[in-house]
SEFIZA-3560 file (N, C-alpha, C; in Angstrom, 3 decimals):
REM SEFIZA-3560
<numar><xx>219.499</xx><yy>102.558</yy><zz>155.290</zz><atom>N</atom></numar>
<numar><xx>219.760</xx><yy>102.252</yy><zz>153.885</zz><atom>CA</atom></numar>
<numar><xx>218.765</xx><yy>102.953</yy><zz>152.964</zz><atom>C</atom></numar>
<numar><xx>219.193</xx><yy>103.216</yy><zz>151.783</zz><atom>N</atom></numar>
<numar><xx>218.376</xx><yy>103.955</yy><zz>150.814</zz><atom>CA</atom></numar>
<numar><xx>217.077</xx><yy>103.224</yy><zz>150.472</zz><atom>C</atom></numar>
<numar><xx>217.095</xx><yy>101.890</yy><zz>150.457</zz><atom>N</atom></numar>
<numar><xx>215.893</xx><yy>101.137</yy><zz>150.084</zz><atom>CA</atom></numar>
<numar><xx>214.792</xx><yy>101.236</yy><zz>151.145</zz><atom>C</atom></numar>
<numar><xx>215.123</xx><yy>101.672</yy><zz>152.357</zz><atom>N</atom></numar>
<numar><xx>214.136</xx><yy>101.806</yy><zz>153.431</zz><atom>CA</atom></numar>
<numar><xx>213.603</xx><yy>103.229</yy><zz>153.567</zz><atom>C</atom></numar>
<numar><xx>214.116</xx><yy>104.147</yy><zz>152.749</zz><atom>N</atom></numar>
<numar><xx>213.761</xx><yy>105.553</yy><zz>152.892</zz><atom>CA</atom></numar>
<numar><xx>212.254</xx><yy>105.782</yy><zz>152.768</zz><atom>C</atom></numar>
<numar><xx>211.593</xx><yy>105.154</yy><zz>151.806</zz><atom>N</atom></numar>
<numar><xx>210.147</xx><yy>105.345</yy><zz>151.615</zz><atom>CA</atom></numar>
<numar><xx>209.353</xx><yy>104.904</yy><zz>152.842</zz><atom>C</atom></numar>
<numar><xx>209.695</xx><yy>103.750</yy><zz>153.406</zz><atom>N</atom></numar>
<numar><xx>208.983</xx><yy>103.253</yy><zz>154.587</zz><atom>CA</atom></numar>
<numar><xx>209.217</xx><yy>104.170</yy><zz>155.782</zz><atom>C</atom></numar>
<numar><xx>210.458</xx><yy>104.628</yy><zz>155.944</zz><atom>N</atom></numar>
<numar><xx>210.771</xx><yy>105.509</yy><zz>157.059</zz><atom>CA</atom></numar>
<numar><xx>210.023</xx><yy>106.831</yy><zz>156.912</zz><atom>C</atom></numar>
<numar><xx>209.985</xx><yy>107.364</yy><zz>155.710</zz><atom>N</atom></numar>
<numar><xx>209.300</xx><yy>108.622</yy><zz>155.470</zz><atom>CA</atom></numar>
<numar><xx>207.797</xx><yy>108.482</yy><zz>155.712</zz><atom>C</atom></numar>
<numar><xx>207.189</xx><yy>107.377</yy><zz>155.266</zz><atom>N</atom></numar>
<numar><xx>205.756</xx><yy>107.199</yy><zz>155.513</zz><atom>CA</atom></numar>
<numar><xx>205.453</xx><yy>106.994</yy><zz>156.989</zz><atom>C</atom></numar>
<numar><xx>206.335</xx><yy>106.320</yy><zz>157.709</zz><atom>N</atom></numar>
<numar><xx>206.135</xx><yy>106.143</yy><zz>159.148</zz><atom>CA</atom></numar>
<numar><xx>206.221</xx><yy>107.491</yy><zz>159.864</zz><atom>C</atom></numar>
<numar><xx>207.237</xx><yy>108.275</yy><zz>159.517</zz><atom>N</atom></numar>
<numar><xx>207.379</xx><yy>109.598</yy><zz>160.122</zz><atom>CA</atom></numar>
<numar><xx>206.159</xx><yy>110.457</yy><zz>159.803</zz><atom>C</atom></numar>
<numar><xx>205.681</xx><yy>110.406</yy><zz>158.561</zz><atom>N</atom></numar>
<numar><xx>204.516</xx><yy>111.186</yy><zz>158.154</zz><atom>CA</atom></numar>
<numar><xx>203.290</xx><yy>110.783</yy><zz>158.967</zz><atom>C</atom></numar>
<numar><xx>203.094</xx><yy>109.484</yy><zz>159.163</zz><atom>N</atom></numar>
<numar><xx>201.975</xx><yy>108.994</yy><zz>159.968</zz><atom>CA</atom></numar>
<numar><xx>202.070</xx><yy>109.541</yy><zz>161.395</zz><atom>C</atom></numar>
<numar><xx>203.243</xx><yy>109.404</yy><zz>162.017</zz><atom>N</atom></numar>
<numar><xx>203.416</xx><yy>109.887</yy><zz>163.387</zz><atom>CA</atom></numar>
<numar><xx>203.241</xx><yy>111.402</yy><zz>163.461</zz><atom>C</atom></numar>
<numar><xx>203.724</xx><yy>112.100</yy><zz>162.455</zz><atom>N</atom></numar>
<numar><xx>203.612</xx><yy>113.562</yy><zz>162.434</zz><atom>CA</atom></numar>
<numar><xx>202.155</xx><yy>114.001</yy><zz>162.277</zz><atom>C</atom></numar>
<numar><xx>201.418</xx><yy>113.349</yy><zz>161.386</zz><atom>N</atom></numar>
<numar><xx>200.016</xx><yy>113.720</yy><zz>161.158</zz><atom>CA</atom></numar>
<numar><xx>199.122</xx><yy>113.425</yy><zz>162.362</zz><atom>C</atom></numar>
<numar><xx>199.387</xx><yy>112.325</yy><zz>163.048</zz><atom>N</atom></numar>
<numar><xx>198.534</xx><yy>111.910</yy><zz>164.160</zz><atom>CA</atom></numar>
<numar><xx>199.171</xx><yy>112.176</yy><zz>165.520</zz><atom>C</atom></numar>
<numar><xx>200.129</xx><yy>113.084</yy><zz>165.583</zz><atom>N</atom></numar>
<numar><xx>200.856</xx><yy>113.341</yy><zz>166.833</zz><atom>CA</atom></numar>
<numar><xx>199.937</xx><yy>113.818</yy><zz>167.947</zz><atom>C</atom></numar>
<numar><xx>198.907</xx><yy>114.603</yy><zz>167.633</zz><atom>N</atom></numar>
<numar><xx>197.993</xx><yy>115.061</yy><zz>168.681</zz><atom>CA</atom></numar>
<numar><xx>197.182</xx><yy>113.893</yy><zz>169.243</zz><atom>C</atom></numar>
<numar><xx>196.662</xx><yy>113.059</yy><zz>168.370</zz><atom>N</atom></numar>
<numar><xx>195.887</xx><yy>111.887</yy><zz>168.805</zz><atom>CA</atom></numar>
<numar><xx>196.762</xx><yy>110.929</yy><zz>169.612</zz><atom>C</atom></numar>
<numar><xx>198.018</xx><yy>110.750</yy><zz>169.177</zz><atom>N</atom></numar>
<numar><xx>198.928</xx><yy>109.829</yy><zz>169.843</zz><atom>CA</atom></numar>
<numar><xx>199.614</xx><yy>110.442</yy><zz>171.056</zz><atom>C</atom></numar>
<numar><xx>199.393</xx><yy>111.743</yy><zz>171.305</zz><atom>N</atom></numar>
<numar><xx>200.086</xx><yy>112.465</yy><zz>172.380</zz><atom>CA</atom></numar>
<numar><xx>201.598</xx><yy>112.361</yy><zz>172.217</zz><atom>C</atom></numar>
<numar><xx>202.034</xx><yy>112.611</yy><zz>171.010</zz><atom>N</atom></numar>
<numar><xx>203.450</xx><yy>112.501</yy><zz>170.677</zz><atom>CA</atom></numar>
<numar><xx>203.987</xx><yy>113.872</yy><zz>170.305</zz><atom>C</atom></numar>
<numar><xx>205.092</xx><yy>114.247</yy><zz>170.905</zz><atom>N</atom></numar>
<numar><xx>205.684</xx><yy>115.562</yy><zz>170.636</zz><atom>CA</atom></numar>
<numar><xx>206.179</xx><yy>115.630</yy><zz>169.194</zz><atom>C</atom></numar>
<numar><xx>206.060</xx><yy>116.797</yy><zz>168.561</zz><atom>N</atom></numar>
<numar><xx>206.556</xx><yy>116.933</yy><zz>167.187</zz><atom>CA</atom></numar>
<numar><xx>208.045</xx><yy>116.583</yy><zz>167.117</zz><atom>C</atom></numar>
<numar><xx>208.407</xx><yy>115.820</yy><zz>166.118</zz><atom>N</atom></numar>
<numar><xx>209.782</xx><yy>115.369</yy><zz>165.935</zz><atom>CA</atom></numar>
<numar><xx>210.182</xx><yy>115.590</yy><zz>164.487</zz><atom>C</atom></numar>
<numar><xx>211.355</xx><yy>116.182</yy><zz>164.312</zz><atom>N</atom></numar>
<numar><xx>211.853</xx><yy>116.402</yy><zz>162.962</zz><atom>CA</atom></numar>
<numar><xx>212.274</xx><yy>115.087</yy><zz>162.314</zz><atom>C</atom></numar>
<numar><xx>212.345</xx><yy>115.112</yy><zz>161.015</zz><atom>N</atom></numar>
<numar><xx>212.697</xx><yy>113.910</yy><zz>160.261</zz><atom>CA</atom></numar>
<numar><xx>214.104</xx><yy>113.420</yy><zz>160.610</zz><atom>C</atom></numar>
<numar><xx>215.047</xx><yy>114.330</yy><zz>160.807</zz><atom>N</atom></numar>
<numar><xx>216.419</xx><yy>113.917</yy><zz>161.155</zz><atom>CA</atom></numar>
<numar><xx>216.465</xx><yy>113.195</yy><zz>162.495</zz><atom>C</atom></numar>
<numar><xx>215.736</xx><yy>113.722</yy><zz>163.462</zz><atom>N</atom></numar>
<numar><xx>215.723</xx><yy>113.072</yy><zz>164.788</zz><atom>CA</atom></numar>
<numar><xx>215.006</xx><yy>111.723</yy><zz>164.710</zz><atom>C</atom></numar>
<numar><xx>213.945</xx><yy>111.657</yy><zz>163.923</zz><atom>N</atom></numar>
<numar><xx>213.238</xx><yy>110.386</yy><zz>163.746</zz><atom>CA</atom></numar>
<numar><xx>214.163</xx><yy>109.344</yy><zz>163.122</zz><atom>C</atom></numar>
<numar><xx>214.887</xx><yy>109.740</yy><zz>162.077</zz><atom>N</atom></numar>
<numar><xx>215.829</xx><yy>108.826</yy><zz>161.421</zz><atom>CA</atom></numar>
<numar><xx>216.873</xx><yy>108.336</yy><zz>162.413</zz><atom>C</atom></numar>
<numar><xx>217.373</xx><yy>109.245</yy><zz>163.229</zz><atom>N</atom></numar>
<numar><xx>218.378</xx><yy>108.865</yy><zz>164.229</zz><atom>CA</atom></numar>
<numar><xx>217.804</xx><yy>107.877</yy><zz>165.241</zz><atom>C</atom></numar>
<numar><xx>216.529</xx><yy>108.054</yy><zz>165.602</zz><atom>N</atom></numar>
<numar><xx>215.928</xx><yy>107.141</yy><zz>166.578</zz><atom>CA</atom></numar>
<numar><xx>215.727</xx><yy>105.749</yy><zz>166.002</zz><atom>C</atom></numar>
<numar><xx>215.397</xx><yy>105.685</yy><zz>164.731</zz><atom>N</atom></numar>
<numar><xx>215.178</xx><yy>104.386</yy><zz>164.092</zz><atom>CA</atom></numar>
<numar><xx>216.502</xx><yy>103.647</yy><zz>163.900</zz><atom>C</atom></numar>
<numar><xx>217.552</xx><yy>104.387</yy><zz>163.618</zz><atom>N</atom></numar>
<numar><xx>218.863</xx><yy>103.758</yy><zz>163.422</zz><atom>CA</atom></numar>
<numar><xx>219.640</xx><yy>103.650</yy><zz>164.725</zz><atom>C</atom></numar>
<numar><xx>219.115</xx><yy>104.243</yy><zz>165.816</zz><atom>N</atom></numar>
<numar><xx>219.712</xx><yy>104.169</yy><zz>167.153</zz><atom>CA</atom></numar>
<numar><xx>221.184</xx><yy>104.545</yy><zz>167.148</zz><atom>C</atom></numar>
<numar><xx>221.451</xx><yy>105.763</yy><zz>166.692</zz><atom>N</atom></numar>
<numar><xx>222.830</xx><yy>106.237</yy><zz>166.647</zz><atom>CA</atom></numar>
<numar><xx>223.371</xx><yy>106.568</yy><zz>168.038</zz><atom>C</atom></numar>
<numar><xx>222.490</xx><yy>107.020</yy><zz>168.945</zz><atom>N</atom></numar>
<numar><xx>222.887</xx><yy>107.359</yy><zz>170.312</zz><atom>CA</atom></numar>
<numar><xx>221.841</xx><yy>106.806</yy><zz>171.277</zz><atom>C</atom></numar>
<numar><xx>222.230</xx><yy>106.705</yy><zz>172.546</zz><atom>N</atom></numar>
<numar><xx>221.293</xx><yy>106.190</yy><zz>173.550</zz><atom>CA</atom></numar>
<numar><xx>220.077</xx><yy>107.100</yy><zz>173.681</zz><atom>C</atom></numar>
<numar><xx>220.277</xx><yy>108.410</yy><zz>173.558</zz><atom>N</atom></numar>
<numar><xx>219.145</xx><yy>109.328</yy><zz>173.653</zz><atom>CA</atom></numar>
<numar><xx>218.155</xx><yy>109.105</yy><zz>172.514</zz><atom>C</atom></numar>
<numar><xx>218.653</xx><yy>108.614</yy><zz>171.380</zz><atom>N</atom></numar>
<numar><xx>217.764</xx><yy>108.309</yy><zz>170.255</zz><atom>CA</atom></numar>
<numar><xx>216.861</xx><yy>107.130</yy><zz>170.587</zz><atom>C</atom></numar>
<numar><xx>217.374</xx><yy>106.190</yy><zz>171.367</zz><atom>N</atom></numar>
<numar><xx>216.558</xx><yy>105.038</yy><zz>171.768</zz><atom>CA</atom></numar>
<numar><xx>215.381</xx><yy>105.478</yy><zz>172.632</zz><atom>C</atom></numar>
<numar><xx>215.583</xx><yy>106.518</yy><zz>173.414</zz><atom>N</atom></numar>
<numar><xx>214.498</xx><yy>107.018</yy><zz>174.256</zz><atom>CA</atom></numar>
<numar><xx>213.349</xx><yy>107.532</yy><zz>173.387</zz><atom>C</atom></numar>
<numar><xx>213.673</xx><yy>108.207</yy><zz>172.292</zz><atom>N</atom></numar>
<numar><xx>212.633</xx><yy>108.681</yy><zz>171.379</zz><atom>CA</atom></numar>
<numar><xx>211.915</xx><yy>107.496</yy><zz>170.733</zz><atom>C</atom></numar>
<numar><xx>212.665</xx><yy>106.477</yy><zz>170.347</zz><atom>N</atom></numar>
<numar><xx>212.074</xx><yy>105.279</yy><zz>169.758</zz><atom>CA</atom></numar>
<numar><xx>211.095</xx><yy>104.639</yy><zz>170.745</zz><atom>C</atom></numar>
<numar><xx>211.512</xx><yy>104.506</yy><zz>172.009</zz><atom>N</atom></numar>
<numar><xx>210.629</xx><yy>103.930</yy><zz>173.026</zz><atom>CA</atom></numar>
<numar><xx>209.393</xx><yy>104.798</yy><zz>173.229</zz><atom>C</atom></numar>
<numar><xx>209.563</xx><yy>106.124</yy><zz>173.199</zz><atom>N</atom></numar>
<numar><xx>208.422</xx><yy>107.022</yy><zz>173.355</zz><atom>CA</atom></numar>
<numar><xx>207.424</xx><yy>106.829</yy><zz>172.213</zz><atom>C</atom></numar>
<numar><xx>207.936</xx><yy>106.702</yy><zz>170.987</zz><atom>N</atom></numar>
<numar><xx>207.052</xx><yy>106.464</yy><zz>169.838</zz><atom>CA</atom></numar>
<numar><xx>206.301</xx><yy>105.150</yy><zz>170.013</zz><atom>C</atom></numar>
<numar><xx>207.010</xx><yy>104.118</yy><zz>170.410</zz><atom>N</atom></numar>
<numar><xx>206.380</xx><yy>102.804</yy><zz>170.575</zz><atom>CA</atom></numar>
<numar><xx>205.353</xx><yy>102.815</yy><zz>171.696</zz><atom>C</atom></numar>
<numar><xx>205.624</xx><yy>103.539</yy><zz>172.773</zz><atom>N</atom></numar>
<numar><xx>204.650</xx><yy>103.654</yy><zz>173.863</zz><atom>CA</atom></numar>
<numar><xx>203.385</xx><yy>104.365</yy><zz>173.389</zz><atom>C</atom></numar>
<numar><xx>203.559</xx><yy>105.436</yy><zz>172.614</zz><atom>N</atom></numar>
<numar><xx>202.394</xx><yy>106.163</yy><zz>172.088</zz><atom>CA</atom></numar>
<numar><xx>201.549</xx><yy>105.266</yy><zz>171.193</zz><atom>C</atom></numar>
<numar><xx>202.196</xx><yy>104.514</yy><zz>170.327</zz><atom>N</atom></numar>
<numar><xx>201.467</xx><yy>103.616</yy><zz>169.423</zz><atom>CA</atom></numar>
<numar><xx>200.798</xx><yy>102.478</yy><zz>170.197</zz><atom>C</atom></numar>
<numar><xx>201.478</xx><yy>101.954</yy><zz>171.209</zz><atom>N</atom></numar>
<numar><xx>200.897</xx><yy>100.879</yy><zz>172.024</zz><atom>CA</atom></numar>
<numar><xx>199.688</xx><yy>101.391</yy><zz>172.795</zz><atom>C</atom></numar>
<numar><xx>199.787</xx><yy>102.603</yy><zz>173.344</zz><atom>N</atom></numar>
<numar><xx>198.657</xx><yy>103.192</yy><zz>174.064</zz><atom>CA</atom></numar>
<numar><xx>197.452</xx><yy>103.340</yy><zz>173.132</zz><atom>C</atom></numar>
<numar><xx>197.699</xx><yy>103.814</yy><zz>171.913</zz><atom>N</atom></numar>
<numar><xx>196.605</xx><yy>103.965</yy><zz>170.945</zz><atom>CA</atom></numar>
<numar><xx>195.996</xx><yy>102.607</yy><zz>170.605</zz><atom>C</atom></numar>
<numar><xx>196.836</xx><yy>101.594</yy><zz>170.444</zz><atom>N</atom></numar>
<numar><xx>196.326</xx><yy>100.241</yy><zz>170.161</zz><atom>CA</atom></numar>
<numar><xx>195.467</xx><yy>99.732</yy><zz>171.309</zz><atom>C</atom></numar>
<numar><xx>195.947</xx><yy>99.934</yy><zz>172.540</zz><atom>N</atom></numar>
<numar><xx>195.189</xx><yy>99.447</yy><zz>173.697</zz><atom>CA</atom></numar>
<numar><xx>193.830</xx><yy>100.124</yy><zz>173.793</zz><atom>C</atom></numar>
<numar><xx>193.795</xx><yy>101.417</yy><zz>173.531</zz><atom>N</atom></numar>
<numar><xx>192.513</xx><yy>102.120</yy><zz>173.593</zz><atom>CA</atom></numar>
<numar><xx>191.581</xx><yy>101.680</yy><zz>172.474</zz><atom>C</atom></numar>
<numar><xx>192.144</xx><yy>101.432</yy><zz>171.309</zz><atom>N</atom></numar>
<numar><xx>191.332</xx><yy>100.992</yy><zz>170.171</zz><atom>CA</atom></numar>
<numar><xx>190.809</xx><yy>99.567</yy><zz>170.370</zz><atom>C</atom></numar>
<numar><xx>191.600</xx><yy>98.727</yy><zz>171.007</zz><atom>N</atom></numar>
<numar><xx>191.251</xx><yy>97.309</yy><zz>171.154</zz><atom>CA</atom></numar>
<numar><xx>190.760</xx><yy>96.966</yy><zz>172.561</zz><atom>C</atom></numar>
<numar><xx>190.354</xx><yy>97.966</yy><zz>173.324</zz><atom>N</atom></numar>
<numar><xx>190.011</xx><yy>97.726</yy><zz>174.729</zz><atom>CA</atom></numar>
<numar><xx>188.917</xx><yy>96.666</yy><zz>174.894</zz><atom>C</atom></numar>
<numar><xx>187.964</xx><yy>96.621</yy><zz>174.002</zz><atom>N</atom></numar>
<numar><xx>186.904</xx><yy>95.608</yy><zz>174.107</zz><atom>CA</atom></numar>
<numar><xx>187.460</xx><yy>94.210</yy><zz>173.866</zz><atom>C</atom></numar>
<numar><xx>188.328</xx><yy>94.072</yy><zz>172.858</zz><atom>N</atom></numar>
<numar><xx>188.920</xx><yy>92.762</yy><zz>172.567</zz><atom>CA</atom></numar>
<numar><xx>189.877</xx><yy>92.299</yy><zz>173.660</zz><atom>C</atom></numar>
<numar><xx>190.435</xx><yy>93.268</yy><zz>174.405</zz><atom>N</atom></numar>
<numar><xx>191.383</xx><yy>92.927</yy><zz>175.465</zz><atom>CA</atom></numar>
<numar><xx>190.679</xx><yy>92.685</yy><zz>176.801</zz><atom>C</atom></numar>
<numar><xx>189.359</xx><yy>92.792</yy><zz>176.816</zz><atom>N</atom></numar>
<numar><xx>188.599</xx><yy>92.482</yy><zz>178.022</zz><atom>CA</atom></numar>
<numar><xx>188.355</xx><yy>93.660</yy><zz>178.944</zz><atom>C</atom></numar>
<numar><xx>188.599</xx><yy>94.876</yy><zz>178.483</zz><atom>N</atom></numar>
<numar><xx>188.314</xx><yy>96.055</yy><zz>179.297</zz><atom>CA</atom></numar>
<numar><xx>186.863</xx><yy>96.441</yy><zz>179.057</zz><atom>C</atom></numar>
<numar><xx>186.019</xx><yy>96.258</yy><zz>180.080</zz><atom>N</atom></numar>
<numar><xx>184.589</xx><yy>96.498</yy><zz>179.924</zz><atom>CA</atom></numar>
<numar><xx>184.188</xx><yy>97.921</yy><zz>180.298</zz><atom>C</atom></numar>
<numar><xx>184.833</xx><yy>98.485</yy><zz>181.326</zz><atom>N</atom></numar>
<numar><xx>184.483</xx><yy>99.817</yy><zz>181.817</zz><atom>CA</atom></numar>
<numar><xx>185.598</xx><yy>100.794</yy><zz>181.472</zz><atom>C</atom></numar>
<numar><xx>185.261</xx><yy>102.075</yy><zz>181.349</zz><atom>N</atom></numar>
<numar><xx>186.280</xx><yy>103.063</yy><zz>180.969</zz><atom>CA</atom></numar>
<numar><xx>187.488</xx><yy>103.096</yy><zz>181.902</zz><atom>C</atom></numar>
<numar><xx>187.275</xx><yy>102.882</yy><zz>183.189</zz><atom>N</atom></numar>
<numar><xx>188.402</xx><yy>102.961</yy><zz>184.132</zz><atom>CA</atom></numar>
<numar><xx>189.246</xx><yy>101.681</yy><zz>184.151</zz><atom>C</atom></numar>
<numar><xx>188.825</xx><yy>100.633</yy><zz>183.449</zz><atom>N</atom></numar>
<numar><xx>189.595</xx><yy>99.388</yy><zz>183.415</zz><atom>CA</atom></numar>
<numar><xx>190.989</xx><yy>99.594</yy><zz>182.826</zz><atom>C</atom></numar>
<numar><xx>191.111</xx><yy>100.453</yy><zz>181.810</zz><atom>N</atom></numar>
<numar><xx>192.419</xx><yy>100.712</yy><zz>181.204</zz><atom>CA</atom></numar>
<numar><xx>193.320</xx><yy>101.418</yy><zz>182.207</zz><atom>C</atom></numar>
<numar><xx>192.765</xx><yy>102.399</yy><zz>182.928</zz><atom>N</atom></numar>
<numar><xx>193.538</xx><yy>103.113</yy><zz>183.943</zz><atom>CA</atom></numar>
<numar><xx>193.982</xx><yy>102.150</yy><zz>185.034</zz><atom>C</atom></numar>
<numar><xx>193.073</xx><yy>101.277</yy><zz>185.476</zz><atom>N</atom></numar>
<numar><xx>193.417</xx><yy>100.277</yy><zz>186.490</zz><atom>CA</atom></numar>
<numar><xx>194.521</xx><yy>99.354</yy><zz>185.981</zz><atom>C</atom></numar>
<numar><xx>194.453</xx><yy>98.997</yy><zz>184.714</zz><atom>N</atom></numar>
<numar><xx>195.467</xx><yy>98.131</yy><zz>184.120</zz><atom>CA</atom></numar>
<numar><xx>196.832</xx><yy>98.810</yy><zz>184.145</zz><atom>C</atom></numar>
<numar><xx>196.860</xx><yy>100.095</yy><zz>183.772</zz><atom>N</atom></numar>
<numar><xx>198.127</xx><yy>100.842</yy><zz>183.786</zz><atom>CA</atom></numar>
<numar><xx>198.701</xx><yy>100.956</yy><zz>185.192</zz><atom>C</atom></numar>
<numar><xx>197.850</xx><yy>100.982</yy><zz>186.215</zz><atom>N</atom></numar>
<numar><xx>198.366</xx><yy>101.067</yy><zz>187.578</zz><atom>CA</atom></numar>
<numar><xx>199.058</xx><yy>99.759</yy><zz>187.976</zz><atom>C</atom></numar>
<numar><xx>198.627</xx><yy>98.645</yy><zz>187.384</zz><atom>N</atom></numar>
<numar><xx>199.281</xx><yy>97.365</yy><zz>187.659</zz><atom>CA</atom></numar>
<numar><xx>200.511</xx><yy>97.145</yy><zz>186.785</zz><atom>C</atom></numar>
<numar><xx>200.434</xx><yy>97.603</yy><zz>185.560</zz><atom>N</atom></numar>
<numar><xx>201.533</xx><yy>97.423</yy><zz>184.605</zz><atom>CA</atom></numar>
<numar><xx>201.678</xx><yy>98.708</yy><zz>183.800</zz><atom>C</atom></numar>
<numar><xx>202.493</xx><yy>99.639</yy><zz>184.298</zz><atom>N</atom></numar>
<numar><xx>202.617</xx><yy>100.921</yy><zz>183.602</zz><atom>CA</atom></numar>
<numar><xx>203.226</xx><yy>100.761</yy><zz>182.212</zz><atom>C</atom></numar>
<numar><xx>202.850</xx><yy>101.641</yy><zz>181.334</zz><atom>N</atom></numar>
<numar><xx>203.350</xx><yy>101.620</yy><zz>179.970</zz><atom>CA</atom></numar>
<numar><xx>204.649</xx><yy>102.426</yy><zz>179.923</zz><atom>C</atom></numar>
<numar><xx>205.754</xx><yy>101.748</yy><zz>179.678</zz><atom>N</atom></numar>
<numar><xx>207.052</xx><yy>102.422</yy><zz>179.599</zz><atom>CA</atom></numar>
<numar><xx>207.975</xx><yy>101.642</yy><zz>178.667</zz><atom>C</atom></numar>
<numar><xx>209.238</xx><yy>102.031</yy><zz>178.646</zz><atom>N</atom></numar>
<numar><xx>210.183</xx><yy>101.416</yy><zz>177.704</zz><atom>CA</atom></numar>
<numar><xx>210.418</xx><yy>99.931</yy><zz>177.993</zz><atom>C</atom></numar>
<numar><xx>210.148</xx><yy>99.495</yy><zz>179.204</zz><atom>N</atom></numar>
<numar><xx>210.334</xx><yy>98.076</yy><zz>179.539</zz><atom>CA</atom></numar>
<numar><xx>209.098</xx><yy>97.235</yy><zz>179.238</zz><atom>C</atom></numar>
<numar><xx>207.929</xx><yy>97.849</yy><zz>179.308</zz><atom>N</atom></numar>
<numar><xx>206.694</xx><yy>97.066</yy><zz>179.187</zz><atom>CA</atom></numar>
<numar><xx>206.013</xx><yy>97.153</yy><zz>177.826</zz><atom>C</atom></numar>
<numar><xx>206.335</xx><yy>98.168</yy><zz>177.013</zz><atom>N</atom></numar>
<numar><xx>205.592</xx><yy>98.326</yy><zz>175.759</zz><atom>CA</atom></numar>
<numar><xx>205.688</xx><yy>97.121</yy><zz>174.836</zz><atom>C</atom></numar>
<numar><xx>206.855</xx><yy>96.424</yy><zz>174.742</zz><atom>N</atom></numar>
<numar><xx>206.861</xx><yy>95.277</yy><zz>173.818</zz><atom>CA</atom></numar>
<numar><xx>205.832</xx><yy>94.205</yy><zz>174.197</zz><atom>C</atom></numar>
<numar><xx>205.726</xx><yy>93.920</yy><zz>175.495</zz><atom>N</atom></numar>
<numar><xx>204.773</xx><yy>92.904</yy><zz>175.944</zz><atom>CA</atom></numar>
<numar><xx>203.335</xx><yy>93.377</yy><zz>175.753</zz><atom>C</atom></numar>
<numar><xx>203.080</xx><yy>94.636</yy><zz>176.073</zz><atom>N</atom></numar>
<numar><xx>201.723</xx><yy>95.161</yy><zz>175.906</zz><atom>CA</atom></numar>
<numar><xx>201.325</xx><yy>95.216</yy><zz>174.437</zz><atom>C</atom></numar>
<numar><xx>202.260</xx><yy>95.582</yy><zz>173.573</zz><atom>N</atom></numar>
<numar><xx>201.961</xx><yy>95.593</yy><zz>172.131</zz><atom>CA</atom></numar>
<numar><xx>201.660</xx><yy>94.175</yy><zz>171.649</zz><atom>C</atom></numar>
<numar><xx>202.414</xx><yy>93.203</yy><zz>172.154</zz><atom>N</atom></numar>
<numar><xx>202.157</xx><yy>91.806</yy><zz>171.780</zz><atom>CA</atom></numar>
<numar><xx>200.772</xx><yy>91.363</yy><zz>172.258</zz><atom>C</atom></numar>
<numar><xx>200.370</xx><yy>91.793</yy><zz>173.449</zz><atom>N</atom></numar>
<numar><xx>199.028</xx><yy>91.456</yy><zz>173.945</zz><atom>CA</atom></numar>
<numar><xx>197.949</xx><yy>92.066</yy><zz>173.044</zz><atom>C</atom></numar>
<numar><xx>198.192</xx><yy>93.283</yy><zz>172.587</zz><atom>N</atom></numar>
<numar><xx>197.234</xx><yy>93.926</yy><zz>171.667</zz><atom>CA</atom></numar>
<numar><xx>197.109</xx><yy>93.121</yy><zz>170.381</zz><atom>C</atom></numar>
<numar><xx>198.243</xx><yy>92.713</yy><zz>169.843</zz><atom>N</atom></numar>
<numar><xx>198.225</xx><yy>91.953</yy><zz>168.593</zz><atom>CA</atom></numar>
<numar><xx>197.572</xx><yy>90.593</yy><zz>168.787</zz><atom>C</atom></numar>
<numar><xx>197.817</xx><yy>89.971</yy><zz>169.928</zz><atom>N</atom></numar>
<numar><xx>197.174</xx><yy>88.680</yy><zz>170.213</zz><atom>CA</atom></numar>
<numar><xx>195.660</xx><yy>88.837</yy><zz>170.337</zz><atom>C</atom></numar>
<numar><xx>195.210</xx><yy>89.992</yy><zz>170.822</zz><atom>N</atom></numar>
<numar><xx>193.769</xx><yy>90.233</yy><zz>170.946</zz><atom>CA</atom></numar>
<numar><xx>193.109</xx><yy>90.282</yy><zz>169.573</zz><atom>C</atom></numar>
<numar><xx>193.887</xx><yy>90.611</yy><zz>168.554</zz><atom>N</atom></numar>
<numar><xx>193.337</xx><yy>90.658</yy><zz>167.194</zz><atom>CA</atom></numar>
<numar><xx>193.184</xx><yy>89.283</yy><zz>166.565</zz><atom>C</atom></numar>
<numar><xx>193.930</xx><yy>88.307</yy><zz>167.081</zz><atom>N</atom></numar>
<numar><xx>193.845</xx><yy>86.963</yy><zz>166.523</zz><atom>CA</atom></numar>
<numar><xx>192.475</xx><yy>86.369</yy><zz>166.824</zz><atom>C</atom></numar>
<numar><xx>191.911</xx><yy>85.668</yy><zz>165.864</zz><atom>N</atom></numar>
<numar><xx>190.595</xx><yy>85.072</yy><zz>166.128</zz><atom>CA</atom></numar>
<numar><xx>190.701</xx><yy>84.030</yy><zz>167.247</zz><atom>C</atom></numar>
<numar><xx>189.768</xx><yy>84.109</yy><zz>168.161</zz><atom>N</atom></numar>
<numar><xx>189.785</xx><yy>83.147</yy><zz>169.263</zz><atom>CA</atom></numar>
<numar><xx>189.162</xx><yy>81.826</yy><zz>168.823</zz><atom>C</atom></numar>
<numar><xx>189.407</xx><yy>80.796</yy><zz>169.609</zz><atom>N</atom></numar>
<numar><xx>188.856</xx><yy>79.469</yy><zz>169.297</zz><atom>CA</atom></numar>
<numar><xx>187.345</xx><yy>79.474</yy><zz>169.414</zz><atom>C</atom></numar>
<numar><xx>186.816</xx><yy>80.386</yy><zz>170.272</zz><atom>N</atom></numar>
<numar><xx>185.359</xx><yy>80.452</yy><zz>170.464</zz><atom>CA</atom></numar>
<numar><xx>184.639</xx><yy>80.950</yy><zz>169.216</zz><atom>C</atom></numar>
<numar><xx>185.325</xx><yy>81.789</yy><zz>168.415</zz><atom>N</atom></numar>
<numar><xx>184.670</xx><yy>82.336</yy><zz>167.238</zz><atom>CA</atom></numar>
<numar><xx>184.695</xx><yy>81.365</yy><zz>166.065</zz><atom>C</atom></numar>
<numar><xx>185.524</xx><yy>80.333</yy><zz>166.127</zz><atom>N</atom></numar>
<numar><xx>185.672</xx><yy>79.393</yy><zz>165.023</zz><atom>CA</atom></numar>
<numar><xx>184.454</xx><yy>78.538</yy><zz>164.833</zz><atom>C</atom></numar>
//
């Protein structure tokens, strides 16, 4: 819808600017729009890839809050629960929960 164009454009711009950091392949605006609106099954794969890249970045940024003490802890975690189209929603939720203030800090 036209009212979502600004948000979609800013999201695409963010992904495009930080694609190297996120390890995300360059994607044109038309393909990005198609992935967000899920016009075809192949578009969903791009959407999942974007979400996996963002989840990976969140996990690396929040590794201390998620209880990863040593650098190889994240790699060990991925070996138990790989980051893919089936697992990214749960892993992203774990990242967001790590941001919530714990009862110990209250």
